[in-house]
C-alpha positions in Angstrom: 0.0 0.0 0.0 1.4 3.4 -1.0 1.8 5.7 1.9 0.7 9.4 1.5 1.4 12.3 3.9 -1.2 14.9 4.6 -1.0 18.2 6.5 -3.7 20.1 8.4 -1.9 23.3 7.3 -1.3 24.9 3.9 2.1 23.2 3.5 3.8 20.7 1.2 5.6 18.1 3.3 7.5 16.9 0.3 9.5 20.1 -0.2 13.0 20.7 1.1 11.5 23.0 3.7 8.9 20.9 5.5 8.5 23.6 8.2 7.3 26.2 5.6 3.6 26.8 5.5 1.1 29.4 4.4 -1.4 30.8 6.9 -5.1 30.7 6.3 -5.8 33.2 3.5 -7.7 36.2 4.9 -8.2 39.8 3.6 -5.6 41.1 6.0 -2.9 38.9 4.3 -3.2 41.2 1.3 -2.5 44.4 3.2 1.0 45.8 3.3 0.0 47.9 6.4 -0.2 44.8 8.6 2.6 42.3 9.6 0.4 39.5 8.2 0.9 40.6 4.6 3.8 43.1 4.6 7.2 42.2 3.2 9.4 41.6 6.2 12.5 43.2 4.6 10.9 46.6 3.9 8.0 46.3 6.4 5.6 47.0 3.5 7.1 50.2 2.3 8.3 48.7 -1.0 11.6 50.5 -0.9 14.8 50.8 1.0 17.2 53.7 1.4 20.5 53.4 -0.4 23.5 55.7 -0.7 23.8 57.4 -4.1 27.3 58.3 -5.3 25.9 61.2 -7.2 24.7 62.8 -4.0 27.9 62.0 -2.1 29.9 63.6 -4.9 27.5 66.1 -6.6 30.2 68.1 -8.4 32.8 65.8 -10.0 34.8 68.8 -11.3 36.0 69.5 -7.8 38.9 67.9 -6.0 38.8 66.4 -2.5 40.5 69.5 -1.1 37.9 71.6 -2.9 35.1 69.7 -1.2 34.1 67.1 -3.8 33.1 64.5 -1.2 30.4 66.5 0.6 29.7 64.3 3.7 33.4 64.3 4.7 34.1 68.0 4.3 33.7 68.7 8.1 35.8 65.7 9.1 38.6 66.4 6.6 39.0 70.0 7.8 38.6 69.4 11.5 40.3 66.1 12.2 44.0 65.9 11.4 44.2 62.1 11.5 41.4 61.8 9.0 43.1 64.2 6.7 46.3 62.1 7.0 44.4 58.9 6.1 42.9 60.6 3.0 46.4 61.6 2.1 47.7 58.1 2.7 45.0 56.7 0.4 45.9 59.1 -2.3 49.6 58.2 -2.1 48.8 54.5 -2.1 46.4 54.8 -5.1 48.5 57.3 -7.1 46.5 60.5 -7.0 46.6 63.7 -5.0 43.9 65.5 -2.9 44.0 68.2 -5.6 43.1 65.9 -8.4 39.6 66.6 -9.8 37.2 63.7 -9.0 36.4 63.2 -12.6 40.1 62.6 -13.4 40.3 59.6 -11.1 40.5 56.2 -12.6 37.7 53.6 -11.9 40.0 51.8 -9.5 40.9 55.0 -7.6 37.2 56.1 -7.5 36.1 52.7 -6.2 38.8 52.7 -3.5 37.8 56.2 -2.4 34.1 55.4 -2.2 34.0 51.7 -1.2 37.3 51.2 0.5 40.4 49.1 0.1 39.3 46.0 2.0 42.2 44.4 3.9 44.8 46.2 1.9 46.6 48.7 4.1 47.2 52.3 2.9 49.1 53.6 5.9 51.2 52.5 8.9 51.1 54.2 12.3 53.5 53.8 15.2 52.3 53.5 18.9 54.8 53.8 21.7 53.9 52.2 25.0 54.3 54.6 28.0 55.2 51.7 30.4 57.6 49.5 28.4 58.7 52.0 25.8 58.3 49.5 23.0 57.2 50.8 19.7 54.5 48.9 17.8 53.4 49.5 14.2 49.8 49.1 13.0 48.6 48.8 9.4 45.7 51.1 8.6 43.1 50.4 5.9 40.7 52.8 4.2 37.0 52.0 4.9 35.6 54.0 2.0 33.2 57.0 2.0 30.0 55.1 1.2 31.0 52.1 3.3 31.6 54.4 6.3 28.2 56.1 5.8 26.4 52.8 5.5 28.0 51.4 8.7 27.2 54.6 10.7 23.6 54.6 9.4 23.0 51.0 10.6 24.8 51.3 13.9 23.7 54.8 15.0 20.8 55.3 17.5 20.8 59.0 16.8 17.9 60.3 14.7 20.0 63.4 13.8 22.9 61.2 12.5 20.4 59.1 10.4 18.7 62.1 9.0 22.0 63.8 8.1 23.2 60.7 6.2 19.8 60.3 4.5 20.6 63.5 2.6 22.9 61.3 0.5 20.5 58.4 0.0 17.8 57.6 -2.5 14.9 55.2 -2.4 15.4 52.0 -4.4 12.9 49.1 -4.8 13.2 46.5 -2.0 15.3 43.7 -3.4 13.1 41.1 -1.6 9.7 42.1 -2.9 10.9 44.2 -5.9 8.8 47.1 -4.6 5.6 45.0 -4.4 5.4 45.5 -0.6 3.8 42.0 0.2 5.1 38.7 1.2 6.0 36.3 -1.6 3.3 33.8 -0.6 0.6 36.6 -0.9 2.0 37.6 -4.3 1.6 34.0 -5.4 -2.2 34.3 -5.1 -3.4 35.3 -8.5 -6.6 35.8 -10.5 -6.8 35.0 -14.2 -7.9 37.7 -16.5 -9.8 37.6 -19.8 -6.5 38.1 -21.6 -5.2 34.8 -20.1 -2.7 36.5 -17.8 -2.7 35.7 -14.1 -2.4 38.8 -11.9 -1.6 39.3 -8.3 -3.3 42.0 -6.2 -0.2 44.3 -6.7 -0.4 43.8 -10.5 -4.0 45.0 -10.4 -3.1 47.9 -8.0 -0.4 49.1 -10.4 -3.0 49.5 -13.2 -4.7 52.8 -13.8 -8.3 53.3 -12.9 -9.3 53.0 -16.6 -7.3 49.8 -17.2 -8.4 48.1 -13.9 -12.0 48.9 -14.8 -11.6 47.1 -18.2 -10.0 44.2 -16.4 -12.8 44.0 -13.8 -15.6 44.3 -16.4 -14.0 41.4 -18.3 -14.3 39.3 -15.2 -17.9 40.4 -14.6 -18.9 39.4 -18.1 -20.7 36.0 -17.4 -20.4 34.9 -21.0 -16.7 35.5 -21.4 -15.3 35.4 -17.8 -12.3 33.2 -17.3 -13.5 32.4 -13.8 -15.0 29.0 -13.0 -18.8 28.8 -12.3 -18.0 28.5 -8.6 -15.5 31.4 -8.5 -17.9 33.6 -10.5 -20.7 32.9 -8.1 -18.4 33.8 -5.1 -16.9 36.9 -6.7 -19.8 38.4 -8.7 -21.0 40.9 -6.0 -17.4 41.8 -5.0 -16.6 42.5 -8.7 -19.7 44.7 -8.9 -18.7 46.8 -5.9 -15.1 47.2 -7.3 -16.5 48.2 -10.7 -18.9 50.8 -9.3 -16.1 52.5 -7.3 -13.8 52.5 -10.3 -16.6 54.1 -12.4 -17.0 56.9 -9.7 -13.2 57.6 -9.9 -13.4 57.7 -13.7 -16.4 60.0 -13.7 -14.5 62.7 -11.6 -11.6 62.7 -14.1 -9.2 60.4 -12.2 -9.0 57.5 -14.7 -5.3 58.2 -15.2 -4.3 57.5 -11.5 -2.9 54.1 -10.6 -4.6 52.4 -7.7 -1.4 52.2 -5.7 -0.6 55.9 -6.0 0.6 57.2 -2.7 -1.6 59.8 -1.0 1.3 62.2 -0.5 1.8 62.5 -4.3 -1.8 63.6 -4.9 -2.6 67.2 -5.5 -5.2 68.9 -3.4 -7.7 68.8 -6.3 -7.1 65.0 -6.8 -7.6 64.3 -3.1 -10.8 66.3 -3.1 -12.2 64.4 -6.1 -11.4 61.1 -4.6 -13.4 62.0 -1.5 -16.1 63.2 -3.9 -16.2 59.9 -5.7 -16.6 58.2 -2.3 -19.6 60.3 -1.6 -21.2 59.5 -4.9 -20.8 55.8 -4.1 -22.7 56.3 -0.9 -25.9 57.4 -2.8 -27.1 59.5 0.0 -30.0 62.0 -0.3 -30.7 65.2 1.5 -27.0 66.0 2.1 -25.3 69.4 1.7 -22.0 68.9 -0.1 -19.4 71.8 0.2 -16.5 71.7 -2.3 -13.7 74.3 -2.4 -12.4 74.7 -5.9 -12.8 71.0 -7.1 -11.6 72.0 -10.6 -8.0 72.7 -9.4 -5.6 70.9 -11.7 -8.3 69.9 -14.2 -8.2 70.4 -18.0 -11.4 71.8 -19.4 -12.3 68.4 -20.9 -11.9 66.8 -17.5 -13.9 69.6 -15.9 -16.9 68.7 -18.1 -17.0 65.3 -16.5 -16.7 66.8 -13.0 -19.6 69.1 -13.7 -21.7 66.1 -14.8 -20.7 64.3 -11.6 -21.8 67.3 -9.4 -25.0 67.5 -11.3 -25.6 63.8 -10.6 -25.2 64.5 -6.9 -27.8 67.2 -7.2 -30.2 65.0 -9.1 -30.0 62.5 -6.3 -31.7 65.0 -4.1 -28.7 66.7 -2.6 -27.5 70.3 -2.4 -24.0 71.0 -3.9 -22.3 74.2 -2.8 -19.1 75.0 -4.7 -16.6 77.8 -4.1 -15.2 78.2 -7.6 -13.6 80.6 -10.1 -13.9 78.3 -13.2 -16.1 79.8 -15.9 -17.7 76.5 -17.1 -18.5 75.6 -13.5 -20.3 79.0 -12.9 -22.3 78.7 -16.1 -23.4 75.2 -15.2 -24.7 76.3 -11.8 -28.4 76.7 -11.0 -27.7 79.6 -8.6 -24.7 82.0 -8.4 -23.7 84.2 -5.4 -21.1 86.7 -6.4 -19.2 88.3 -3.4 -17.1 91.4 -3.7 -16.7 93.9 -5.2 -13.0 93.7 -4.3 -10.8 91.5 -2.1 -10.0 91.8 1.7 -11.5 94.9 3.2 -12.9 95.9 -0.2 -15.0 92.8 -0.3 -17.4 91.0 1.9 -20.6 92.1 0.2 -23.0 90.1 -1.9 -22.8 91.9 -5.2 -25.2 89.8 -7.2 -27.1 86.5 -6.9 -29.4 84.5 -9.1 -29.1 82.3 -12.2 -26.0 82.8 -14.3 -28.1 84.8 -16.8 -29.3 87.2 -14.0 -25.8 87.7 -12.7 -24.5 88.4 -16.2 -27.2 91.1 -16.5 -26.1 92.8 -13.2 -23.8 95.7 -14.1 -22.4 95.8 -10.5 -21.0 92.3 -10.8 -17.5 92.1 -12.3 -17.8 88.3 -12.5 -21.0 88.7 -14.5 -19.2 91.1 -16.9 -16.5 88.4 -17.6 -19.1 85.7 -17.9 -21.2 87.7 -20.4 -18.1 88.6 -22.5 -18.6 92.3 -21.9 -15.2 92.3 -20.3 -12.4 90.0 -21.6 -8.9 89.3 -20.5 -6.9 90.9 -23.4 -4.6 89.0 -25.7 -1.2 90.3 -26.9 -1.1 92.2 -30.2 1.8 90.1 -31.3 3.5 86.8 -30.4 7.2 87.0 -29.4 9.7 85.1 -31.5 12.2 84.8 -28.6 15.9 85.3 -28.5 16.7 82.7 -31.1 18.1 80.4 -28.4 16.2 77.5 -26.8 16.3 74.9 -24.0 15.8 71.5 -25.5 14.9 68.5 -23.3 15.9 65.3 -25.3 14.6 61.8 -24.7 12.3 62.5 -21.7 11.1 59.2 -20.3 10.2 60.1 -16.7 6.9 58.4 -15.6 4.6 58.1 -18.6 6.6 60.3 -21.0 7.3 58.4 -24.3 10.9 59.4 -25.1 9.8 62.9 -26.2 11.9 65.9 -27.1 10.5 69.3 -26.1 11.8 72.7 -27.2 11.4 75.7 -25.0 12.2 79.0 -26.9 14.1 81.4 -24.6 12.8 84.9 -24.2 9.2 83.8 -24.5 6.1 83.1 -22.4 5.6 79.3 -22.7 2.5 77.4 -21.6 2.6 73.7 -21.1 -0.9 72.2 -21.4 -2.6 68.9 -21.6 -5.3 66.8 -19.9 -4.7 65.7 -16.3 -2.0 63.1 -16.0 -0.7 63.7 -19.5 2.9 64.2 -18.3 3.1 68.0 -17.8 4.6 67.9 -14.3 6.9 65.1 -15.3 8.4 67.1 -18.1 8.5 70.5 -16.5 8.9 69.9 -12.7 10.6 66.6 -12.5 12.9 66.9 -15.4 13.5 70.5 -16.6 13.1 72.4 -13.2 15.1 69.8 -11.2 18.0 69.7 -13.7 18.2 73.5 -14.0 18.2 73.7 -10.2 21.0 71.2 -10.1 23.1 72.8 -12.9 22.5 76.5 -12.2 21.6 76.7 -8.5 23.7 73.8 -7.1 20.8 71.7 -5.9 21.5 68.1 -4.9 18.6 66.5 -6.8 19.0 65.8 -10.5 16.3 65.8 -13.1 14.1 62.8 -13.9 14.9 60.3 -16.6 16.0 62.0 -19.8 18.9 61.9 -22.3 20.1 65.5 -22.2 19.1 69.1 -21.9 20.8 71.6 -24.2 20.9 75.4 -24.0 21.4 75.6 -20.2 24.4 77.8 -20.9 22.1 80.6 -22.1 20.7 81.0 -18.5 22.3 82.1 -15.3 19.4 81.3 -12.9 16.2 79.4 -12.5 13.4 80.4 -10.2 10.8 77.7 -9.4 7.7 79.1 -7.8 5.2 76.5 -6.4 2.3 76.6 -4.1 4.0 75.3 -1.0 3.5 77.4 2.1 5.9 80.3 2.7 6.2 79.2 6.3 5.0 76.4 8.6 4.3 78.5 11.6 2.3 81.7 12.4 5.6 83.5 12.9 6.1 83.6 9.1 4.2 86.2 7.2 4.4 88.2 4.0 6.6 90.9 5.5 9.2 88.4 6.8 9.2 86.3 3.6 9.7 89.2 1.2 12.4 90.9 3.4 10.2 93.9 4.0 10.2 93.3 7.7 14.0 93.8 7.9 13.6 97.2 6.2 10.8 98.3 8.5 12.8 97.3 11.6 15.7 99.3 10.3 13.5 102.4 9.9 12.1 102.1 13.4 15.7 101.7 14.8 16.7 105.0 13.1 14.1 107.0 15.0 15.7 109.5 17.5 13.9 108.0 20.4 15.1 104.5 19.5 18.7 105.8 19.1 18.5 107.6 22.5 17.4 104.3 24.2 20.1 102.3 22.3 17.5 100.2 20.5 18.9 98.1 17.6 16.7 96.6 14.8 16.4 93.3 16.7 14.4 95.2 19.3 11.6 95.4 16.8 11.5 91.6 16.1 8.8 89.5 17.8 11.0 86.4 17.4 13.7 87.3 19.9 14.0 88.6 23.4 14.1 92.3 23.9 11.1 93.8 22.2 8.7 90.9 22.1 6.1 90.3 24.7 7.5 87.6 27.0 4.0 86.6 28.2 3.2 85.1 24.8 6.8 84.9 23.5 5.8 87.1 20.6 3.0 84.9 19.3 0.3 87.4 20.2 -1.8 84.6 21.7 -1.6 81.9 24.3 -2.5 78.2 23.8 -4.8 76.7 26.3 -4.7 72.9 26.5 -8.2 71.4 26.9 -7.1 67.8 27.6 -9.6 65.7 25.8 -10.9 68.6 23.7 -9.1 70.5 21.0 -6.7 73.2 22.2 -7.9 76.8 22.2 -6.0 79.9 21.4 -6.8 83.2 23.1 -5.3 86.7 22.6 -2.5 87.5 25.0 -3.8 89.3 28.0 -0.6 91.4 28.3 0.0 92.7 24.8 -3.6 92.2 23.5 -2.3 90.5 20.4 0.3 93.2 19.5 3.2 90.7 20.1 5.5 93.5 21.5 6.2 94.8 24.9 5.4 98.3 26.1 8.9 99.7 25.5 9.0 98.6 21.8 5.5 100.1 21.2 6.6 103.5 22.5 8.7 104.0 19.4 6.7 105.6 16.6 7.5 105.9 12.9 5.3 108.5 11.2 2.8 108.1 14.1 2.5 104.3 14.0 3.9 101.6 16.2 5.6 98.5 14.7 2.5 96.5 15.6 0.2 98.9 13.8 2.4 98.7 10.7 2.2 94.8 10.7 -1.6 95.1 10.8 -1.7 97.3 7.7 -2.8 95.8 4.3 -0.4 96.0 1.4 -2.4 98.9 -0.1 -2.4 100.8 3.1 1.3 100.3 3.7 2.1 101.4 0.1 0.5 104.7 0.8 2.2 104.9 4.2 5.7 104.2 2.8 5.2 106.1 -0.4 8.3 108.3 0.3 10.6 105.4 1.0 11.9 103.6 -2.1 13.1 100.4 -0.5 9.8 99.2 1.2 7.8 100.8 -1.6 9.4 98.6 -4.3 8.5 95.4 -2.4 5.0 96.6 -1.7 4.4 97.5 -5.3 5.3 94.0 -6.4 2.8 92.5 -3.9 0.1 94.9 -5.2 1.0 94.1 -8.8 0.3 90.4 -8.3 -3.1 91.1 -6.8 -2.3 90.9 -3.1 -3.1 94.5 -2.1 -5.6 93.1 0.4 -3.4 90.9 2.6 -1.9 92.2 5.8 1.8 92.5 6.2 1.8 90.4 9.5 -0.8 87.9 8.3 0.3 84.4 9.5 1.6 82.2 6.7 -0.6 79.4 7.9 -3.7 81.4 6.9 -2.6 82.0 3.3 -3.9 79.8 0.4 -1.6 78.0 -2.0 -2.3 80.6 -4.7 -1.5 83.5 -2.4 1.7 81.8 -1.2 2.7 81.3 -4.8 2.1 85.0 -5.7 4.1 86.2 -2.6 7.0 84.1 -3.9 6.5 85.6 -7.3 6.4 89.2 -5.8 9.7 88.4 -3.9 11.4 87.5 -7.2 10.0 90.5 -8.9 11.5 92.8 -6.3 15.0 91.5 -7.1 17.0 92.9 -9.9 16.3 90.9 -13.1 19.3 89.6 -15.1 17.4 89.0 -18.3 18.7 85.5 -18.4 16.4 83.9 -15.8 13.9 81.1 -16.3 10.8 81.3 -14.2 8.8 78.1 -13.8 5.3 78.2 -12.3 2.9 75.4 -11.7 -0.8 76.5 -12.2 -0.3 80.1 -10.9 -4.0 80.9 -11.5 -5.2 78.5 -8.7 -7.7 80.4 -6.6 -7.7 83.5 -8.8 -10.8 85.4 -10.1 -10.9 86.8 -13.6 -9.5 90.2 -12.6 -6.7 88.6 -10.6 -5.7 86.5 -13.6 -5.6 89.6 -15.7 -3.3 91.3 -13.1 -1.0 88.2 -12.9 -0.6 88.1 -16.7 0.6 91.7 -16.7 3.3 90.7 -14.2 4.4 87.6 -16.1 4.5 89.5 -19.4 6.6 92.1 -17.8 9.2 89.4 -16.8 9.3 88.2 -20.4 9.7 91.8 -21.7 12.9 92.0 -19.6 14.4 89.2 -21.7 13.6 86.4 -19.2 11.7 83.1 -20.0 8.5 82.2 -18.2 7.2 78.6 -18.3 3.8 77.8 -16.8 1.9 74.6 -16.4 -1.6 75.7 -16.9 -5.2 74.7 -17.7 -6.6 78.2 -17.6 -7.4 79.1 -21.3 -7.0 82.9 -20.6 -3.4 82.2 -19.7 -2.8 79.8 -22.6 -4.2 82.3 -25.1 -1.6 84.8 -23.9 1.4 82.5 -24.4 3.9 83.0 -27.1 4.5 79.3 -27.4 2.4 76.3 -26.3 3.5 72.7 -25.7 0.4 70.4 -25.6 0.7 66.9 -24.2 -1.7 64.0 -24.3 -3.8 62.7 -25.8 -5.0 61.2 -22.5 -3.7 60.7 -18.9 -1.5 58.0 -17.5 -0.2 55.3 -19.9 -2.2 56.8 -22.8 -0.5 60.1 -22.4 3.1 61.2 -22.5 3.3 62.4 -26.1 3.6 65.9 -27.5 0.6 66.5 -29.6 1.2 70.0 -30.8 3.6 73.0 -30.4 3.5 76.5 -31.6 1.3 79.6 -31.0 -2.2 79.2 -29.5 -3.6 79.7 -33.1 -1.5 76.8 -34.4 -2.4 74.5 -31.6 -6.1 75.3 -32.1 -5.8 73.8 -35.6 -4.5 70.4 -34.4 -7.4 67.9 -34.5 -5.9 65.5 -31.9 -5.4 68.3 -29.3 -8.1 68.6 -26.6 -6.6 71.9 -25.6 -6.9 73.1 -29.2 -10.6 72.2 -29.3 -11.2 74.6 -26.4 -8.9 77.2 -27.7 -11.0 77.4 -30.9 -13.9 78.9 -28.9 -11.7 81.2 -26.8 -9.9 82.7 -29.9 -13.2 83.0 -31.8 -14.7 85.0 -28.9 -11.8 87.5 -29.2 -12.2 87.6 -32.9 -15.9 88.5 -32.6 -15.1 91.1 -29.9 -12.4 92.8 -32.1 -13.2 96.0 -33.9 -14.1 95.5 -37.6 -11.1 97.4 -38.8 -8.8 95.1 -37.0 -10.6 91.9 -37.8 -8.4 89.0 -38.9 -9.1 85.7 -40.4 -11.1 83.7 -37.8 -8.9 81.5 -35.7 -11.7 79.1 -35.1 -11.3 77.2 -38.4 -9.1 74.2 -38.2 -6.7 73.3 -40.9 -7.4 69.9 -42.5 -3.9 68.7 -41.6 -2.1 68.7 -38.3 0.5 71.4 -37.9 3.4 72.1 -35.5 3.3 68.6 -34.2 6.3 68.1 -31.9 6.1 64.5 -30.8 9.2 62.4 -31.3 
């Protein structure tokens, strides 16, 4: 009789590892957030930190003495024995400490970075104080990267680890290849209609659109590859999966992969994911409040978002949207226009009613723009540029399909395309990072590409994003722009201040001396409420002024330092009219549409669009070189029509000075003002990453494949119809039968 061995566990007793078994398969086994499913090597992160030679030696043109090896600069200058060992290594390997790093041979470079193993490079003598005997010891070279790796693993200090992490990059975990799960969980697969078995991670790496196709194929009872038993078990699960994917697609997120990390999502994407969740709940009688859900959306994606919001309304809900988008306003059932200006000049309901009723209200500036009575003007001519160009060759980062993009210098350039088409990959991750590395000395290099030519025609790059200008309430527009330093100097020059011996630091709320010590210059005190949220109350001593009595006794033109910080930009511009230094900085803040913000307004209360414009104003206040590239990512976020018009004046002024302005933008009023447009697409994710059209807005409008061009047709036609008859040109709304200015490689 043949003997057979059985097991009560999921194990194979005939393998070379009889103790190996798989636990009972449960949903938690497929989560990388629990120890039941997470890869033990990377604890479910999918990556490990690894030292990058390019960050350890960022500038290979320098020698060791000139600081080529960045992590060891302090050690080499402060420790004599370390300097001696470096010198001994150089003597042993046949180079000097003054040899440029890029002149070292492969063997010399390997020895410097990874060590000499057991091969000694030096010999030291040690004389015993008791016996007088002299002993000689051989010294080996550990290697720069080897030393950093050892210290990173052995150190218990978070400071040491974070310092070394500056020279490290994330690499896929070698155990799970970045899949984050245990191998036994990755071995569980589901067969698709295409005949390919996929693990849960393979499905998660699909885009929403692709995973929906895969799910629908499994749901198709006539063609499903699942057995009758499996189909019966999984039918309702597949239906729930498909419905959620449809919701994500309907809000314009079909290009996102399911495993996309939350930290990499924009504010608009995160808001739309939450919106998709609410649609799936199918609730009725709910008030939904959305704050600018169209952020980051191309007009074609915005159409789908409007349909989604209308669907929520049709279910019996009320949808309240704070929005600047023209299409969203025209689709609304009821508009409430608040103004007429910003800050202290606003706060009134100017008009309300249907879009038609608001457009008929002469007091509503929004209504005038919606009706076409007022238009953001277009330039009379398009700039040709300086004749020089930045050329990004072979861009392959993320979904880019080995494209080559040309950015004419001395022009206003708009990079357009549907959401997820590769705009940020091309401009932010490749061009901006590489320019920052080459021109500004940043550590991080650009994303995957072959080369960038034309960098020698620039002397500086300024990247202006929407990150906060400060993480604490102590940061404000005055401190960020440098205006506060000038103001403190003016107060310190007052006769009363000089008589008391006050220096400019006396008028800072961040240091001892002039600040109120009761609140440490915050202007408020934090009261801990134990189980309830903490409460902030104005300081009882300074009443929110942030300064002590002595500092507030010094007046400049009848105002205290606290009163100056409470001024709006417009008020301060009038107050400092006779003083060129502060006036210049204040004028730039006003020019970018920020005349309503207060000088001492905490940075934490500023929106992303306001923070971006403060950064832009700070750069405008500096002396322009005429060879600077300014890169902005959706600068019109949070801006009304009139604000966009003011912003365009500022950007055009930069270009008139010989500089180059590159914007990633969906706002068609900005795109129509560009000298040169680079349009990517045709879709998001894997179906994007190609350059569909390049050229002037009029040329892009003629390209059939371009979604941006389709919307530009209407925008340009609107301007043609509004132009005086004497200046009428050939209508730009007509498309040429053939595609023109196609820049895809």
